[in-house]
C-alpha positions as a Markdown table, in Angstrom:
| # | Residue | x | y | z |
|---|---|---|---|---|
| 1 | Unk | -12.2 | 4.2 | 4.9 |
| 2 | Unk | -14.4 | 5.1 | 1.5 |
| 3 | Unk | -10.9 | 4.8 | -0.7 |
| 4 | Unk | -10.9 | 1.1 | 0.3 |
| 5 | Unk | -13.6 | 0.3 | -2.3 |
| 6 | Unk | -11.0 | 0.9 | -5.0 |
| 7 | Unk | -9.1 | -1.7 | -2.9 |
| 8 | Unk | -6.2 | -1.9 | 0.0 |
| 9 | Unk | -3.7 | 0.1 | -1.7 |
| 10 | Unk | -5.7 | 3.0 | -2.2 |
| 11 | Unk | -7.3 | 2.2 | 1.0 |
| 12 | Unk | -4.6 | 2.8 | 3.4 |
| 13 | Unk | -3.3 | 5.6 | 0.8 |
| 14 | Unk | -6.7 | 8.0 | 1.9 |
| 15 | Unk | -6.9 | 6.6 | 5.4 |
| 16 | Unk | -2.9 | 7.5 | 6.1 |
| 17 | Unk | -3.3 | 10.8 | 4.2 |
| 18 | Unk | -6.1 | 11.6 | 6.7 |
| 19 | Unk | -4.6 | 10.3 | 9.9 |
| 20 | Unk | -1.4 | 11.8 | 9.3 |
| 21 | Unk | -0.7 | 15.1 | 11.6 |
| 22 | Unk | 0.2 | 17.0 | 8.4 |
| 23 | Unk | -3.1 | 18.1 | 7.5 |
| 24 | Unk | -4.2 | 19.3 | 11.0 |
| 25 | Unk | -1.3 | 21.7 | 11.5 |
| 26 | Unk | -2.0 | 22.5 | 7.9 |
| 27 | Unk | -5.5 | 23.6 | 9.3 |
| 28 | Unk | -4.7 | 24.8 | 12.4 |
| 29 | Unk | -1.8 | 27.2 | 11.2 |
| 30 | Unk | -3.9 | 28.5 | 8.7 |
| 31 | Unk | -7.2 | 28.8 | 11.0 |
| 32 | Unk | -4.8 | 31.2 | 13.3 |
| 33 | Unk | -3.2 | 33.0 | 10.3 |
| 34 | Unk | -6.4 | 33.8 | 8.9 |
| 35 | Unk | -7.9 | 34.9 | 12.3 |
| 36 | Unk | -10.5 | 32.3 | 11.6 |
| 37 | Unk | -11.7 | 31.3 | 14.9 |
| 38 | Unk | -14.7 | 29.0 | 14.0 |
| 39 | Unk | -11.5 | 26.7 | 11.8 |
| 40 | Unk | -9.5 | 26.4 | 14.8 |
| 41 | Unk | -11.9 | 23.5 | 16.5 |
| 42 | Unk | -12.4 | 21.4 | 13.6 |
| 43 | Unk | -8.0 | 21.3 | 13.6 |
| 44 | Unk | -8.2 | 20.3 | 17.2 |
| 45 | Unk | -10.8 | 17.9 | 17.3 |
| 46 | Unk | -8.5 | 15.9 | 14.4 |
| 47 | Unk | -5.5 | 16.0 | 16.5 |
| 48 | Unk | -7.1 | 14.5 | 19.2 |
| 49 | Unk | -9.2 | 11.9 | 16.7 |
| 50 | Unk | -5.8 | 10.8 | 15.6 |
| 51 | Unk | -4.1 | 10.7 | 19.2 |
| 52 | Unk | -7.2 | 8.5 | 20.0 |
| 53 | Unk | -6.5 | 6.3 | 17.1 |
| 54 | Unk | -3.0 | 5.6 | 18.3 |
| 55 | Unk | -3.9 | 5.3 | 21.7 |
| 56 | Unk | -6.2 | 2.5 | 21.0 |
| 57 | Unk | -3.7 | 0.9 | 18.5 |
| 58 | Unk | -5.0 | 2.3 | 15.0 |
| 59 | Unk | -2.1 | 3.1 | 13.6 |
| 60 | Unk | -0.7 | 4.1 | 9.8 |
| 61 | Unk | -2.3 | 1.4 | 7.7 |
| 62 | Unk | 0.5 | -0.8 | 5.1 |
| 63 | Unk | -1.2 | -1.5 | 1.8 |
| 64 | Unk | -1.3 | -5.2 | 2.9 |
| 65 | Unk | -4.3 | -4.6 | 4.1 |
| 66 | Unk | -7.1 | -2.6 | 7.1 |
| 67 | Unk | -5.6 | -4.6 | 9.6 |
| 68 | Unk | -1.7 | -4.1 | 9.2 |
| 69 | Unk | -0.7 | -0.7 | 10.7 |
| 70 | Unk | 3.0 | 0.9 | 11.8 |
| 71 | Unk | 2.2 | 0.3 | 15.4 |
| 72 | Unk | 0.8 | -3.2 | 15.2 |
| 73 | Unk | -1.2 | -5.9 | 13.5 |
| 74 | Unk | -4.8 | -5.8 | 14.7 |
| 75 | Unk | -8.1 | -7.7 | 14.4 |
| 76 | Unk | -8.5 | -11.1 | 15.6 |
| 77 | Unk | -5.4 | -12.8 | 16.6 |
| 78 | Unk | -5.0 | -16.4 | 15.0 |
| 79 | Unk | -5.8 | -19.7 | 17.2 |
| 80 | Unk | -2.9 | -21.1 | 18.7 |
| 81 | Unk | -1.7 | -24.2 | 17.1 |
| 82 | Unk | 0.4 | -26.2 | 20.0 |
| 83 | Unk | -0.5 | -28.3 | 23.0 |
| 84 | Unk | -3.3 | -26.7 | 25.3 |
| 85 | Unk | -1.5 | -25.5 | 28.7 |
| 86 | Unk | -1.9 | -27.4 | 31.9 |
| 87 | Unk | -4.1 | -26.1 | 34.2 |
């Protein structure tokens, strides 16, 4: 999230780097190959964090803004402009 201080383009790049599965896969494989059992929970929690984000609709970000993701447009929905529905 700190990347967004530098603007939406850098924010999206930083967010996407940490919220793609590439780094947790590398972390978990390194933990297994180096026999660092203390590192393994961090990789698994990282996997879970990304999965829960996707489940809640927070996908990888586009540079156009934080609310624009590869899954959907998140955030406050615009107010309807048409006539009110009949009850």
